[in-house]
N, CA, C and O atoms as a DFTB+ gen file, in Angstrom:
848 C
 N C O
     1  1       0.837      -1.185       0.046
     2  2      -0.070      -0.054       0.052
     3  2       0.890       1.193      -0.056
     4  3       1.860       1.236       0.700
     5  1       0.690       2.107      -0.867
     6  2       1.481       3.360      -0.906
     7  2       0.778       4.438      -0.162
     8  3      -0.415       4.683      -0.343
     9  1       1.556       5.095       0.701
    10  2       0.943       6.101       1.667
    11  2       1.197       7.406       0.976
    12  3       2.225       7.646       0.344
    13  1       0.120       8.296       1.149
    14  2       0.236       9.659       0.693
    15  2       1.400      10.473       1.309
    16  3       1.823      10.218       2.437
    17  1       1.890      11.430       0.558
    18  2       2.941      12.250       1.046
    19  2       2.436      13.028       2.200
    20  3       1.260      13.389       2.241
    21  1       3.366      13.322       3.229
    22  2       3.060      14.208       4.303
    23  2       3.043      15.643       3.670
    24  3       3.914      16.064       2.908
    25  1       1.984      16.311       4.066
    26  2       1.718      17.735       3.463
    27  2       2.409      18.863       4.372
    28  3       2.646      18.658       5.563
    29  1       2.686      19.964       3.781
    30  2       3.139      21.055       4.499
    31  2       2.108      21.396       5.689
    32  3       2.491      21.733       6.809
    33  1       0.911      21.286       5.361
    34  2      -0.160      21.643       6.310
    35  2      -0.072      20.687       7.542
    36  3      -0.331      21.144       8.656
    37  1       0.306      19.290       7.376
    38  2       0.349      18.500       8.395
    39  2       1.658      18.826       9.433
    40  3       1.634      18.696      10.657
    41  1       2.745      19.260       8.651
    42  2       4.073      19.751       9.344
    43  2       3.589      20.976      10.276
    44  3       3.966      21.022      11.447
    45  1       2.775      21.934       9.753
    46  2       2.441      23.094      10.525
    47  2       1.612      22.643      11.592
    48  3       1.757      23.147      12.706
    49  1       0.689      21.682      11.373
    50  2      -0.308      21.499      12.447
    51  2       0.372      20.809      13.655
    52  3      -0.179      20.917      14.751
    53  1       1.567      20.086      13.539
    54  2       2.286      19.550      14.480
    55  2       3.088      20.664      15.124
    56  3       3.089      20.786      16.349
    57  1       3.776      21.488      14.326
    58  2       4.529      22.610      14.865
    59  2       3.661      23.483      15.761
    60  3       4.148      24.086      16.717
    61  1       2.379      23.544      15.446
    62  2       1.484      24.403      16.206
    63  2       1.220      23.942      17.597
    64  3       0.586      24.610      18.414
    65  1       1.751      22.730      17.838
    66  2       1.678      22.089      19.262
    67  2       2.658      22.780      20.156
    68  3       2.570      22.662      21.378
    69  1       3.669      23.559      19.536
    70  2       4.509      24.255      20.325
    71  2       4.287      25.810      20.155
    72  3       4.833      26.417      19.234
    73  1       3.500      26.408      21.037
    74  2       3.176      27.865      20.852
    75  2       4.217      28.965      20.499
    76  3       3.864      29.955      19.858
    77  1       5.495      28.795      20.915
    78  2       6.327      29.798      20.596
    79  2       6.661      29.956      19.135
    80  3       7.275      30.960      18.775
    81  1       6.290      29.016      18.252
    82  2       6.584      28.931      16.877
    83  2       5.375      28.892      15.967
    84  3       5.430      28.577      14.778
    85  1       4.153      29.277      16.697
    86  2       2.838      29.139      15.912
    87  2       3.032      29.996      14.619
    88  3       2.675      29.633      13.498
    89  1       3.655      31.206      14.926
    90  2       3.586      32.086      13.792
    91  2       4.297      31.676      12.449
    92  3       4.154      32.306      11.401
    93  1       5.061      30.574      12.590
    94  2       5.786      30.104      11.411
    95  2       4.910      29.417      10.465
    96  3       5.258      29.207       9.303
    97  1       3.706      29.042      10.973
    98  2       2.731      28.190      10.142
    99  2       1.839      29.049       9.361
   100  3       1.023      28.493       8.626
   101  1       1.881      30.343       9.416
   102  2       0.894      31.194       8.671
   103  2       0.127      32.177       9.568
   104  3       0.575      32.526      10.660
   105  1      -1.010      32.601       9.088
   106  2      -1.755      33.709       9.731
   107  2      -2.701      33.262      10.810
   108  3      -3.273      34.097      11.511
   109  1      -2.891      31.922      10.969
   110  2      -3.944      31.494      11.729
   111  2      -3.612      31.950      13.322
   112  3      -2.475      31.966      13.795
   113  1      -4.761      32.291      14.000
   114  2      -4.412      32.766      15.279
   115  2      -5.495      32.120      16.284
   116  3      -6.638      31.811      15.949
   117  1      -4.956      31.971      17.550
   118  2      -5.979      31.423      18.353
   119  2      -6.254      32.639      19.511
   120  3      -5.691      33.730      19.424
   121  1      -7.107      32.333      20.501
   122  2      -7.339      33.301      21.599
   123  2      -6.160      33.892      22.236
   124  3      -6.077      35.106      22.426
   125  1      -5.220      33.036      22.578
   126  2      -4.095      33.462      23.320
   127  2      -3.101      34.292      22.660
   128  3      -2.494      35.197      23.233
   129  1      -2.916      33.896      21.190
   130  2      -2.065      34.826      20.454
   131  2      -2.789      36.162      20.082
   132  3      -2.104      37.166      19.886
   133  1      -4.190      36.210      19.976
   134  2      -4.961      37.406      19.706
   135  2      -4.630      38.145      20.815
   136  3      -4.209      39.276      20.572
   137  1      -4.719      37.757      22.161
   138  2      -4.677      38.605      23.438
   139  2      -3.254      39.119      23.452
   140  3      -3.053      40.231      23.942
   141  1      -2.271      38.431      22.971
   142  2      -0.940      38.965      23.075
   143  2      -0.746      40.215      22.109
   144  3       0.048      41.120      22.362
   145  1      -1.471      40.177      21.089
   146  2      -1.375      41.219      20.062
   147  2      -2.340      42.367      20.264
   148  3      -2.205      43.392      19.594
   149  1      -3.331      42.238      21.179
   150  2      -4.211      43.277      21.427
   151  2      -3.798      44.396      22.416
   152  3      -3.619      44.036      23.579
   153  1      -3.625      45.687      22.118
   154  2      -3.309      46.559      23.060
   155  2      -4.234      46.762      24.272
   156  3      -5.456      46.838      24.146
   157  1      -3.637      46.841      25.373
   158  2      -4.528      46.949      26.575
   159  2      -4.520      48.428      27.022
   160  3      -3.495      49.091      26.859
   161  1      -5.612      48.964      27.574
   162  2      -5.707      50.289      27.880
   163  2      -6.250      50.555      29.359
   164  3      -7.217      49.881      29.714
   165  1      -5.767      51.379      30.151
   166  2      -6.049      51.732      31.319
   167  2      -6.413      53.306      31.457
   168  3      -5.647      54.146      30.984
   169  1      -7.580      53.668      32.105
   170  2      -7.828      55.084      32.113
   171  2      -6.648      55.960      32.549
   172  3      -6.094      55.779      33.633
   173  1      -6.296      56.856      31.734
   174  2      -5.155      57.918      32.022
   175  2      -3.846      57.246      31.598
   176  3      -2.787      57.798      31.896
   177  1      -3.848      56.040      30.891
   178  2      -2.518      55.549      30.447
   179  2      -2.686      55.094      29.010
   180  3      -3.793      54.751      28.594
   181  1      -1.596      55.087      28.243
   182  2      -1.552      54.674      26.874
   183  2      -0.676      53.373      26.893
   184  3       0.391      53.355      27.507
   185  1      -1.120      52.354      26.250
   186  2      -0.410      51.122      26.247
   187  2      -0.234      50.630      24.815
   188  3      -1.147      50.670      23.991
   189  1       0.943      50.181      24.573
   190  2       1.308      49.530      23.095
   191  2       1.579      48.039      23.190
   192  3       2.413      47.641      24.003
   193  1       0.955      47.231      22.445
   194  2       1.226      45.843      22.579
   195  2       2.688      45.510      22.187
   196  3       3.245      46.047      21.229
   197  1       3.273      44.589      22.991
   198  2       4.715      44.185      22.555
   199  2       4.668      43.154      21.453
   200  3       4.022      42.121      21.626
   201  1       5.322      43.384      20.325
   202  2       5.216      42.405      19.269
   203  2       5.657      41.095      19.790
   204  3       6.558      41.038      20.627
   205  1       5.039      39.992      19.316
   206  2       5.364      38.633      19.586
   207  2       6.620      38.330      18.917
   208  3       6.904      38.872      17.849
   209  1       7.486      37.386      19.564
   210  2       8.778      36.939      19.011
   211  2       8.520      36.442      17.556
   212  3       7.576      35.673      17.371
   213  1       9.277      36.822      16.548
   214  2       9.249      36.270      15.145
   215  2       9.854      34.897      14.992
   216  3      11.034      34.753      15.312
   217  1       9.202      33.939      14.563
   218  2       9.685      32.724      14.280
   219  2      10.096      32.733      12.801
   220  3       9.485      33.393      11.960
   221  1      11.176      31.956      12.523
   222  2      11.774      32.031      11.264
   223  2      12.001      30.403      10.830
   224  3      12.847      29.714      11.400
   225  1      11.224      29.938       9.860
   226  2      11.436      28.636       9.354
   227  2      12.774      28.514       8.709
   228  3      13.008      29.274       7.769
   229  1      13.679      27.664       9.084
   230  2      15.078      27.422       8.517
   231  2      14.732      26.440       7.392
   232  3      15.145      26.748       6.274
   233  1      14.063      25.348       7.515
   234  2      13.857      24.459       6.417
   235  2      12.727      23.498       6.679
   236  3      12.485      23.066       7.806
   237  1      12.073      23.193       5.649
   238  2      11.028      22.135       5.641
   239  2      11.341      21.090       4.561
   240  3      11.365      21.398       3.369
   241  1      11.588      19.802       5.018
   242  2      11.876      18.772       4.180
   243  2      10.618      17.851       4.045
   244  3      10.061      17.532       5.095
   245  1      10.142      17.418       2.927
   246  2       9.111      16.484       2.622
   247  2       9.774      15.478       1.607
   248  3      10.144      15.873       0.501
   249  1       9.911      14.216       1.995
   250  2      10.316      13.264       1.253
   251  2       9.713      11.779       1.452
   252  3       8.945      11.541       2.384
   253  1      10.048      10.943       0.659
   254  2       9.782       9.558       0.710
   255  2      11.089       8.732       0.727
   256  3      11.997       9.035      -0.048
   257  1      11.204       7.761       1.533
   258  2      12.400       7.123       1.685
   259  2      12.578       5.989       0.471
   260  3      11.662       5.267       0.078
   261  1      13.854       5.982      -0.007
   262  2      14.271       5.207      -1.159
   263  2      15.574       4.616      -0.909
   264  3      16.322       5.059      -0.038
   265  1      15.899       3.515      -1.735
   266  2      17.363       3.126      -1.658
   267  2      18.364       4.281      -2.090
   268  3      17.968       5.201      -2.805
   269  1      19.599       4.209      -1.658
   270  2      20.507       5.154      -1.962
   271  2      20.592       5.173      -3.643
   272  3      20.560       4.191      -4.384
   273  1      20.705       6.523      -3.999
   274  2      20.932       6.766      -5.519
   275  2      21.167       8.334      -5.817
   276  3      21.076       9.133      -4.885
   277  1      21.419       8.693      -6.904
   278  2      21.447      10.036      -7.324
   279  2      20.147      10.887      -7.065
   280  3      19.050      10.596      -7.540
   281  1      20.391      11.951      -6.273
   282  2      19.142      12.845      -6.092
   283  2      18.293      12.268      -4.941
   284  3      17.315      12.957      -4.648
   285  1      18.473      11.173      -4.255
   286  2      17.659      10.751      -3.174
   287  2      18.002      11.375      -1.954
   288  3      19.132      11.296      -1.474
   289  1      16.988      12.044      -1.393
   290  2      17.093      12.978      -0.125
   291  2      16.959      12.176       1.108
   292  3      17.626      12.437       2.110
   293  1      16.052      11.137       1.051
   294  2      15.792      10.274       2.171
   295  2      16.078       8.875       1.884
   296  3      15.316       8.185       1.207
   297  1      17.238       8.417       2.424
   298  2      17.732       7.227       2.175
   299  2      17.330       6.110       3.265
   300  3      17.392       6.435       4.451
   301  1      16.935       4.852       2.927
   302  2      16.749       3.877       3.823
   303  2      17.806       2.763       3.593
   304  3      18.082       2.282       2.494
   305  1      18.333       2.436       4.733
   306  2      19.525       1.425       4.816
   307  2      18.842       0.052       5.175
   308  3      19.372      -1.017       4.874
   309  1      17.754       0.129       5.772
   310  2      17.100      -1.152       6.247
   311  2      15.586      -1.034       5.861
   312  3      14.810      -0.442       6.611
   313  1      15.154      -1.626       4.638
   314  2      13.770      -1.418       4.242
   315  2      12.784      -2.119       5.158
   316  3      11.589      -1.828       5.211
   317  1      13.417      -3.131       5.927
   318  2      12.437      -3.837       6.689
   319  2      11.929      -2.937       7.835
   320  3      10.769      -3.077       8.224
   321  1      12.742      -2.022       8.390
   322  2      12.383      -1.146       9.412
   323  2      11.937       0.275       9.000
   324  3      11.127       0.920       9.665
   325  1      12.523       0.734       7.844
   326  2      12.062       1.949       7.241
   327  2      11.837       1.617       5.791
   328  3      12.805       1.652       5.030
   329  1      10.543       1.269       5.306
   330  2      10.282       0.776       4.035
   331  2      10.413       1.812       2.994
   332  3      10.186       2.996       3.240
   333  1      10.768       1.395       1.863
   334  2      10.886       2.178       0.594
   335  2       9.384       2.811       0.484
   336  3       8.413       2.101       0.744
   337  1       9.249       4.035       0.128
   338  2       7.922       4.712      -0.106
   339  2       7.365       5.145       1.190
   340  3       6.289       5.741       1.148
   341  1       7.924       4.941       2.336
   342  2       7.423       5.554       3.660
   343  2       7.806       7.000       3.616
   344  3       8.715       7.363       2.871
   345  1       7.100       7.917       4.446
   346  2       7.012       9.317       4.300
   347  2       7.822       9.834       5.443
   348  3       7.837       9.164       6.475
   349  1       8.511      10.972       5.378
   350  2       9.091      11.666       6.356
   351  2       9.016      13.303       6.078
   352  3       9.057      13.813       4.958
   353  1       8.912      13.925       7.180
   354  2       8.893      15.373       7.181
   355  2       9.770      15.994       8.294
   356  3       9.593      15.710       9.479
   357  1      10.643      16.781       7.905
   358  2      11.513      17.435       8.974
   359  2      11.359      18.971       8.816
   360  3      11.452      19.490       7.703
   361  1      11.118      19.708       9.961
   362  2      10.945      21.124       9.864
   363  2      11.926      21.624      10.958
   364  3      12.160      20.987      11.985
   365  1      12.449      22.761      10.660
   366  2      13.363      23.360      11.678
   367  2      13.025      24.964      11.699
   368  3      13.030      25.671      10.691
   369  1      12.728      25.412      13.039
   370  2      12.254      26.668      13.304
   371  2      13.305      27.278      14.272
   372  3      13.811      26.644      15.198
   373  1      13.580      28.561      13.968
   374  2      14.413      29.396      14.927
   375  2      13.589      30.598      15.550
   376  3      13.020      31.418      14.828
   377  1      13.559      30.653      16.893
   378  2      12.819      31.797      17.409
   379  2      13.411      32.165      18.660
   380  3      13.570      31.271      19.490
   381  1      13.771      33.354      18.936
   382  2      14.163      33.883      20.395
   383  2      15.315      33.166      20.875
   384  3      15.384      32.895      22.074
   385  1      16.260      32.816      20.049
   386  2      17.460      32.094      20.418
   387  2      17.354      30.656      20.581
   388  3      18.345      30.020      20.942
   389  1      16.150      30.037      20.330
   390  2      15.925      28.690      20.502
   391  2      15.639      27.988      19.080
   392  3      15.119      28.651      18.183
   393  1      15.960      26.734      18.903
   394  2      15.875      25.928      17.780
   395  2      14.794      24.814      17.947
   396  3      14.995      23.908      18.755
   397  1      13.695      24.857      17.230
   398  2      12.656      23.748      17.418
   399  2      12.873      22.888      16.087
   400  3      12.944      23.382      14.962
   401  1      12.960      21.657      16.358
   402  2      13.040      20.736      15.220
   403  2      11.855      19.773      15.200
   404  3      11.570      19.287      16.295
   405  1      11.183      19.444      14.248
   406  2      10.109      18.520      14.178
   407  2      10.317      17.374      13.152
   408  3      10.638      17.598      11.985
   409  1      10.125      16.202      13.633
   410  2      10.174      14.962      12.742
   411  2       8.799      14.363      12.750
   412  3       8.125      14.243      13.773
   413  1       8.442      14.015      11.619
   414  2       7.161      13.284      11.469
   415  2       7.429      12.138      10.394
   416  3       8.071      12.351       9.365
   417  1       6.897      10.948      10.715
   418  2       7.006       9.736       9.864
   419  2       5.746       9.151       9.600
   420  3       4.845       9.283      10.429
   421  1       5.544       8.438       8.410
   422  2       4.420       7.562       8.200
   423  2       4.718       6.495       7.298
   424  3       5.444       6.687       6.323
   425  1       4.146       5.245       7.588
   426  2       4.386       4.128       6.709
   427  2       5.449       3.210       7.346
   428  3       5.809       2.217       6.714
   429  1       5.964       3.474       8.534
   430  2       6.892       2.515       9.247
   431  2       6.154       1.364       9.938
   432  3       4.929       1.403      10.060
   433  1       6.880       0.353      10.386
   434  2       6.256      -0.735      11.093
   435  2       5.623      -0.183      12.318
   436  3       6.172       0.752      12.901
   437  1       4.410      -0.734      12.791
   438  2       3.798      -0.203      13.878
   439  2       4.463      -0.655      15.158
   440  3       5.187      -1.644      15.276
   441  1       4.097       0.259      16.159
   442  2       4.459      -0.137      17.555
   443  2       6.017      -0.361      17.775
   444  3       6.399      -1.179      18.612
   445  1       6.819       0.303      17.087
   446  2       8.403       0.091      17.194
   447  2       9.060       1.468      17.723
   448  3       8.599       2.592      17.521
   449  1      10.098       1.187      18.358
   450  2      10.950       2.311      18.984
   451  2      12.035       2.692      18.017
   452  3      12.678       1.815      17.441
   453  1      12.252       3.931      17.827
   454  2      13.325       4.461      16.908
   455  2      14.149       5.518      17.805
   456  3      13.615       6.011      18.799
   457  1      15.332       5.816      17.464
   458  2      16.142       6.968      17.781
   459  2      16.328       7.798      16.661
   460  3      16.240       7.337      15.523
   461  1      16.620       9.183      16.917
   462  2      16.779      10.039      15.753
   463  2      17.560      11.124      16.311
   464  3      17.318      11.531      17.447
   465  1      18.544      11.659      15.546
   466  2      19.405      12.749      15.919
   467  2      19.852      13.633      14.631
   468  3      19.843      13.170      13.490
   469  1      20.197      14.802      14.911
   470  2      20.797      15.617      13.818
   471  2      22.230      15.322      13.781
   472  3      22.880      15.429      14.821
   473  1      22.775      14.969      12.711
   474  2      24.265      14.540      12.513
   475  2      24.985      15.697      11.737
   476  3      24.381      16.574      11.120
   477  1      26.342      15.595      11.841
   478  2      27.061      16.691      11.161
   479  2      27.085      16.633       9.559
   480  3      26.820      17.615       8.866
   481  1      27.382      15.557       9.121
   482  2      27.620      15.325       7.649
   483  2      26.352      14.940       6.863
   484  3      25.358      14.490       7.433
   485  1      26.420      15.124       5.602
   486  2      25.362      14.719       4.579
   487  2      25.236      13.269       4.613
   488  3      26.200      12.618       5.017
   489  1      24.049      12.609       4.197
   490  2      23.903      11.234       4.088
   491  2      24.836      10.673       2.871
   492  3      25.263      11.365       1.947
   493  1      25.042       9.419       3.042
   494  2      25.801       8.821       1.913
   495  2      25.430       7.372       1.732
   496  3      24.568       6.841       2.433
   497  1      26.114       6.715       0.748
   498  2      25.815       5.222       0.636
   499  2      26.115       4.447       1.859
   500  3      25.391       3.532       2.251
   501  1      27.123       4.806       2.412
   502  2      27.485       4.175       3.703
   503  2      26.701       4.906       5.005
   504  3      26.702       6.128       5.157
   505  1      26.140       4.115       5.770
   506  2      25.274       4.795       6.915
   507  2      26.125       5.639       7.826
   508  3      25.680       6.554       8.520
   509  1      27.552       5.211       7.763
   510  2      28.491       6.047       8.723
   511  2      28.938       7.425       8.062
   512  3      29.673       8.201       8.672
   513  1      28.492       7.670       6.874
   514  2      28.856       8.911       6.153
   515  2      28.330      10.144       6.825
   516  3      28.789      11.246       6.520
   517  1      27.428      10.014       7.687
   518  2      26.709      11.098       8.251
   519  2      27.560      11.640       9.509
   520  3      27.295      12.727      10.023
   521  1      28.491      10.896       9.923
   522  2      29.359      11.300      10.896
   523  2      28.618      11.307      12.266
   524  3      27.655      10.574      12.494
   525  1      29.160      12.223      13.194
   526  2      28.766      12.206      14.597
   527  2      27.532      13.029      14.742
   528  3      27.061      13.623      13.772
   529  1      26.986      13.081      15.949
   530  2      25.902      14.094      16.249
   531  2      26.408      15.509      16.365
   532  3      27.493      15.801      16.869
   533  1      25.525      16.386      15.852
   534  2      25.900      17.821      16.049
   535  2      25.792      18.159      17.485
   536  3      24.776      17.778      18.067
   537  1      26.679      18.811      18.134
   538  2      26.730      19.184      19.547
   539  2      26.915      20.596      19.574
   540  3      27.772      21.132      18.872
   541  1      26.106      21.286      20.401
   542  2      26.312      22.769      20.562
   543  2      27.658      23.046      21.370
   544  3      28.434      23.925      20.998
   545  1      27.891      22.285      22.450
   546  2      29.184      22.304      23.254
   547  2      29.800      20.949      22.839
   548  3      29.316      19.849      23.109
   549  1      31.000      21.195      22.106
   550  2      31.451      19.876      21.563
   551  2      32.349      19.193      22.529
   552  3      33.325      19.758      23.021
   553  1      31.998      17.947      22.797
   554  2      32.864      16.974      23.618
   555  2      34.199      16.896      23.138
   556  3      34.371      16.543      21.971
   557  1      35.258      17.198      23.927
   558  2      36.563      17.034      23.442
   559  2      37.019      15.606      23.184
   560  3      38.021      15.365      22.511
   561  1      36.289      14.707      23.712
   562  2      36.525      13.253      23.469
   563  2      35.586      12.626      22.550
   564  3      34.459      12.339      22.956
   565  1      35.923      12.396      21.408
   566  2      35.153      11.657      20.358
   567  2      35.360      10.313      20.165
   568  3      36.518       9.933      20.338
   569  1      34.507       9.463      19.838
   570  2      33.048       9.733      19.779
   571  2      32.479       9.960      21.228
   572  3      32.844       9.350      22.234
   573  1      31.588      10.876      21.162
   574  2      31.033      11.388      22.507
   575  2      30.018      10.456      23.105
   576  3      28.940      10.294      22.532
   577  1      30.309       9.824      24.246
   578  2      29.479       9.044      25.131
   579  2      29.252       9.446      26.477
   580  3      28.686       8.716      27.290
   581  1      29.754      10.794      26.785
   582  2      29.614      11.392      28.158
   583  2      28.310      12.045      28.303
   584  3      28.065      12.968      27.526
   585  1      27.464      11.723      29.148
   586  2      26.145      12.388      29.336
   587  2      26.234      13.850      29.412
   588  3      25.274      14.539      29.068
   589  1      27.435      14.419      29.884
   590  2      27.434      15.855      30.085
   591  2      27.446      16.553      28.764
   592  3      27.141      17.744      28.702
   593  1      27.815      15.807      27.609
   594  2      27.738      16.411      26.257
   595  2      26.807      15.643      25.286
   596  3      26.338      16.192      24.289
   597  1      26.561      14.389      25.604
   598  2      25.530      13.557      24.664
   599  2      24.384      13.551      25.480
   600  3      24.228      12.686      26.342
   601  1      23.458      14.575      25.247
   602  2      22.104      14.670      25.992
   603  2      21.251      15.524      25.057
   604  3      21.703      16.276      24.193
   605  1      20.061      15.333      25.314
   606  2      18.993      16.146      24.436
   607  2      18.952      17.625      24.603
   608  3      18.168      18.286      23.921
   609  1      19.800      18.223      25.525
   610  2      19.831      19.763      25.644
   611  2      21.101      20.224      24.813
   612  3      21.149      21.372      24.369
   613  1      22.013      19.416      24.630
   614  2      23.148      19.705      23.984
   615  2      23.165      19.201      22.505
   616  3      23.986      19.665      21.714
   617  1      22.302      18.296      22.152
   618  2      22.225      17.667      20.938
   619  2      20.802      17.864      20.620
   620  3      20.007      18.284      21.460
   621  1      20.411      17.505      19.175
   622  2      18.852      17.446      18.845
   623  2      18.639      15.913      18.796
   624  3      19.192      15.202      17.957
   625  1      17.813      15.462      19.736
   626  2      17.301      14.114      19.795
   627  2      15.814      14.142      19.431
   628  3      15.041      14.972      19.908
   629  1      15.425      13.114      18.490
   630  2      13.942      13.181      18.150
   631  2      13.459      11.632      18.207
   632  3      12.861      11.125      17.258
   633  1      13.730      11.001      19.262
   634  2      13.298       9.680      19.374
   635  2      11.805       9.563      19.308
   636  3      11.082      10.494      19.664
   637  1      11.298       8.325      18.816
   638  2       9.880       8.186      18.675
   639  2       9.476       6.740      18.684
   640  3      10.317       5.857      18.517
   641  1       8.208       6.485      18.874
   642  2       7.599       5.165      18.864
   643  2       6.357       5.330      17.961
   644  3       5.507       6.198      18.159
   645  1       6.315       4.445      16.973
   646  2       5.354       4.438      16.034
   647  2       3.990       3.984      16.669
   648  3       4.043       3.218      17.632
   649  1       2.794       4.397      16.205
   650  2       1.474       3.948      16.615
   651  2       1.123       2.656      15.884
   652  3       1.953       2.014      15.241
   653  1      -0.159       2.315      16.021
   654  2      -0.621       1.124      15.439
   655  2      -0.684       1.197      13.837
   656  3      -0.773       0.225      13.088
   657  1      -0.622       2.510      13.476
   658  2      -0.715       2.800      11.941
   659  2       0.759       2.966      11.290
   660  3       0.957       3.094      10.082
   661  1       1.700       2.943      12.231
   662  2       3.045       3.101      11.736
   663  2       3.465       4.617      11.587
   664  3       4.423       5.008      10.920
   665  1       2.582       5.424      12.324
   666  2       3.047       6.922      12.181
   667  2       3.535       7.333      13.471
   668  3       3.280       6.651      14.463
   669  1       4.309       8.532      13.554
   670  2       4.832       9.128      14.693
   671  2       5.375      10.438      14.557
   672  3       5.769      10.818      13.455
   673  1       5.433      11.143      15.533
   674  2       6.110      12.556      15.396
   675  2       6.879      12.852      16.544
   676  3       6.490      12.268      17.556
   677  1       7.863      13.595      16.678
   678  2       8.745      13.988      17.791
   679  2       9.104      15.327      17.544
   680  3       9.293      15.741      16.400
   681  1       9.229      16.168      18.755
   682  2       9.737      17.639      18.659
   683  2      10.813      17.755      19.649
   684  3      10.724      17.277      20.780
   685  1      11.850      18.408      19.199
   686  2      12.971      18.899      20.127
   687  2      13.053      20.461      20.102
   688  3      12.968      21.140      19.078
   689  1      13.221      20.917      21.318
   690  2      13.464      22.426      21.434
   691  2      14.540      22.509      22.277
   692  3      14.538      21.974      23.385
   693  1      15.640      23.262      21.750
   694  2      16.972      23.562      22.599
   695  2      17.062      24.911      22.614
   696  3      16.557      25.607      21.733
   697  1      17.829      25.463      23.796
   698  2      17.937      26.913      23.879
   699  2      19.303      27.483      23.232
   700  3      20.034      28.273      23.830
   701  1      19.551      26.998      21.967
   702  2      20.519      27.556      21.118
   703  2      20.286      27.376      19.744
   704  3      19.431      26.562      19.394
   705  1      20.977      28.073      18.849
   706  2      20.825      27.985      17.428
   707  2      22.088      27.407      16.754
   708  3      23.175      27.504      17.323
   709  1      21.967      26.823      15.584
   710  2      23.061      26.412      14.861
   711  2      24.081      27.483      14.608
   712  3      23.656      28.624      14.431
   713  1      25.425      27.252      14.565
   714  2      26.399      28.080      14.163
   715  2      26.876      27.601      12.682
   716  3      26.150      26.899      11.978
   717  1      28.039      28.003      12.316
   718  2      28.419      27.684      10.955
   719  2      29.003      26.295      10.709
   720  3      29.398      25.965       9.591
   721  1      29.052      25.461      11.800
   722  2      29.555      24.159      11.650
   723  2      28.392      23.250      10.761
   724  3      27.218      23.611      10.679
   725  1      28.784      22.345      10.288
   726  2      27.826      21.493       9.333
   727  2      26.801      20.813      10.330
   728  3      27.166      20.304      11.391
   729  1      25.554      20.847       9.919
   730  2      24.435      20.122      10.533
   731  2      23.576      19.566       9.505
   732  3      22.422      19.986       9.421
   733  1      24.045      18.582       8.633
   734  2      23.517      18.339       7.396
   735  2      22.553      17.215       7.243
   736  3      22.021      17.012       6.151
   737  1      22.285      16.422       8.361
   738  2      21.475      15.267       8.087
   739  2      20.819      14.885       9.463
   740  3      21.293      15.170      10.563
   741  1      19.621      14.175       9.222
   742  2      19.039      13.405      10.351
   743  2      18.962      12.093      10.296
   744  3      18.403      11.577       9.329
   745  1      19.500      11.322      11.302
   746  2      19.623       9.844      11.211
   747  2      18.613       9.191      12.132
   748  3      18.443       9.517      13.306
   749  1      17.935       8.203      11.464
   750  2      16.962       7.410      12.303
   751  2      17.832       6.043      12.676
   752  3      18.548       5.457      11.864
   753  1      17.655       5.689      13.919
   754  2      18.384       4.711      14.448
   755  2      17.342       3.577      15.045
   756  3      16.137       3.786      15.183
   757  1      17.973       2.411      15.355
   758  2      17.173       1.232      15.561
   759  2      16.377       1.047      16.850
   760  3      15.493       0.209      17.025
   761  1      16.887       2.096      17.867
   762  2      16.272       1.921      19.162
   763  2      16.298       3.292      19.843
   764  3      17.024       4.145      19.333
   765  1      15.622       3.589      20.889
   766  2      15.633       4.839      21.673
   767  2      17.054       5.091      22.283
   768  3      17.682       4.133      22.731
   769  1      17.545       6.280      22.310
   770  2      18.877       6.742      22.657
   771  2      19.168       6.435      24.111
   772  3      18.366       6.688      25.010
   773  1      20.399       5.858      24.304
   774  2      20.791       5.560      25.669
   775  2      21.436       6.848      26.353
   776  3      22.004       7.719      25.694
   777  1      21.301       6.880      27.665
   778  2      21.726       8.087      28.355
   779  2      22.738       7.790      29.481
   780  3      23.232       8.720      30.119
   781  1      23.036       6.562      29.718
   782  2      24.137       6.287      30.853
   783  2      25.508       6.579      30.418
   784  3      25.849       6.681      29.240
   785  1      26.340       6.720      31.526
   786  2      27.810       7.055      31.093
   787  2      28.466       5.884      30.221
   788  3      28.252       4.709      30.519
   789  1      29.152       6.187      29.295
   790  2      29.896       5.306      28.461
   791  2      29.041       4.818      27.245
   792  3      29.505       4.141      26.327
   793  1      27.669       5.258      27.341
   794  2      26.775       4.850      26.227
   795  2      25.885       5.905      25.831
   796  3      25.066       5.715      24.932
   797  1      25.985       7.049      26.458
   798  2      25.078       8.173      26.239
   799  2      25.099       8.597      24.597
   800  3      26.199       8.694      24.052
   801  1      24.014       8.816      23.916
   802  2      23.992       9.133      22.623
   803  2      23.725       7.886      21.664
   804  3      23.192       8.028      20.563
   805  1      24.134       6.666      22.164
   806  2      24.029       5.560      21.291
   807  2      22.651       5.200      21.144
   808  3      21.913       5.396      22.109
   809  1      22.095       4.610      19.895
   810  2      20.828       4.216      19.621
   811  2      20.877       3.118      18.631
   812  3      19.973       3.028      17.800
   813  1      21.859       2.276      18.652
   814  2      21.837       1.261      17.594
   815  2      22.112       1.494      16.257
   816  3      22.683       2.527      15.911
   817  1      21.767       0.643      15.469
   818  2      22.154       0.648      13.832
   819  2      21.503       1.940      13.294
   820  3      20.495       2.449      13.783
   821  1      22.191       2.417      12.231
   822  2      21.598       3.492      11.401
   823  2      20.779       2.888      10.349
   824  3      21.254       2.253       9.407
   825  1      19.377       3.133      10.563
   826  2      18.454       2.621       9.554
   827  2      18.167       3.481       8.447
   828  3      17.798       3.001       7.374
   829  1      18.312       4.764       8.625
   830  2      17.848       5.723       7.430
   831  2      18.443       7.021       7.752
   832  3      18.905       7.284       8.862
   833  1      18.423       7.845       6.733
   834  2      19.156       9.192       6.838
   835  2      18.410      10.156       5.883
   836  3      18.035       9.791       4.769
   837  1      18.215      11.377       6.359
   838  2      17.596      12.527       5.591
   839  2      18.485      13.619       5.473
   840  3      19.034      14.102       6.463
   841  1      18.672      14.063       4.256
   842  2      19.452      15.261       4.095
   843  2      18.706      16.496       4.509
   844  3      17.551      16.682       4.126
   845  1      19.293      17.282       5.227
   846  2      18.551      18.550       5.522
   847  2      19.039      19.861       4.826
   848  3      18.459      20.926       5.040
């Protein structure tokens, strides 16, 4: 069965779960945002509304997984866990010194756990081509397995568990933005990410990779 492509509207509806970046999805407003934008007045005083922080979409990737080949943006290395033709969406939004990253998938096996992280290098034919995780504060000892560096505050982790239909989404918000160092891919791993000393950041085999 071929699954329909994830739409930009679906990406935005998931991003809307995080109020700080609601503006990135267009002009839709809710009561809370309207209240923020409405000037308040008190007798004898003049008040001006404070503009809401501006969210800026860095990228929105919509793709279907395929075997490695020229022009393929979403590569599956293990079609049993990440089937050819399954859908992926990745969105990155920057606002007020924070970075929000959204991952949504559809068409994967149901009720399974996966790890996912932003990696430094672009995807390649070899799953290891994506290199190490992007870290805000770089661990001087690589590969990094120290929880002081390999953690979801210093890296972008997007672990997820698929539902009965094989769909899932995950959101990461970190209190920093990318610098000029490469952050070129998102890698999906075979299991949820470990957090203990000596194994922090590990999540099993690299099943798939998406170029960002």
